C-alpha positions, 0 to 999 in steps of 0.5 A: 500500500502506497503512503500518502504524501502527508504520511511521508512528511509526518514520518520524516518529521517523526524520525528527525525529531525523535530518533537521536533522543530515542537512540540515546535512551536505547543505548543507555539501556542496551549498551550496544549500538546495533541493538539500540538501532534495532530498538529505535527502528522497532519503536518507529514500526510499532508507532506506524502500526498503532491504530490509536491517534495521538493527541499532541506532541508531548503524548507522542514523545511519551508514547515513543519513549514508553514503547522504546523501553518496552522494546529494550526490555524485550531485547534484554529478555531474549534468549539470544541476548542472554547467550551471546556477548557482542565482539566489541563488548568482549574486547572493551570489557577490560575498561575504557570510557563509556559514552553515549553516541551524540554525547559531547564528552566522556563522562564518568558519572554517565559511566556510573549511571549506565552500570545501575540496574535498569529500574534506577537507570531509566529515571536517572537518565530521563531526569538528568540527561533528557530533562524530564520532570518527575511527573513526566517520568512517572507517566512515561514509565507508568509508575507513581511519582513517589516510586520515581522519586524513590528510584531517583534518590536510591539511584543517586546514592548508588552513583555517589557510592560508585564515584567515591569508591573510585577516588582515593 
């Protein structure tokens, strides 16, 4: 089925507007370039297949992030992922700086955030790196605001502990 010109313009807008942000979030969850690219692509495909109209841009953005996090969870749970190690991860397992694509600098705080369990990592990443409010994060993650606040606090404590253990 051929898409209408306005659909092509809409698709172009969506990919240009959200692909970088979605990729950073996917990479922070999956820690693998290829898996992050696959997750973003699958998220856009799910958006195209969805039947529900989305009211405005903020709901659209929240829907895309929520769908992306579900795709990342699916990838992390897959038996293929659990049984294999990517070549680039095996080579760099000994150390070296971790940075997100499209991130300007290598950041040791970001390294610590990426080592957190996913239930702490996502709220911290969305709050500090994507500038979402606690209320918005709660909506995106489908959690209560109190839960998000607790996870932010515990995540910050874990990051602080990791960073202070590194320093002499």
